[in-house]
Residue, then its C-alpha position, 0 to 999 in steps of 0.5 A: m071702890l068699896m068706899s064709893a059704894v058705901l057713900a053711894v048707898a048712904l047718899g041715896l045715889t044707888p037704889t036700895v030697899e029697906t030689908e034684912a036680906p043682903q043686897l048686891v049694890q053695883v056702882d058705876a063711873e057716873t055714880i062715882r062722879d056724882i059722889g065727888r070729892y070726900k075726905q077719908t080718915i081713920a080714927k084711933d078706934g079703927k073707924t073709917h070716917l068719910i066727910g064731904w058734901d053731897p051733890m045737893g049741898r048737904h054735909y055728910n059724916i059717915s063712919i064705918d067700923a071694922n065689922g062693916h056697920v055704917r052709921g052717919e048723918v047726911g044733912d038732916h038724915v041719919v043713915s045706918f046699914d051693914v056692908s060686906e064684900p060679896s063672897 
């Protein structure tokens, strides 16, 4: 579920605002369906990579490091944010 939430935010399927404050993101079954299929791999450096095509046909390549920093490209856009499990 965490990877689906990361992808939903990166693809703009879940509303978020640009802020330094933590935000709680909830992803429902419909959003997960909109994400579609993606390939998940783990590189030698420990980063998780999520690669696929979004609902608008844009290619994406998202990486998540061990500290929860997310960075990647969605079409012509670059996304970057930090993620963590709720405490």
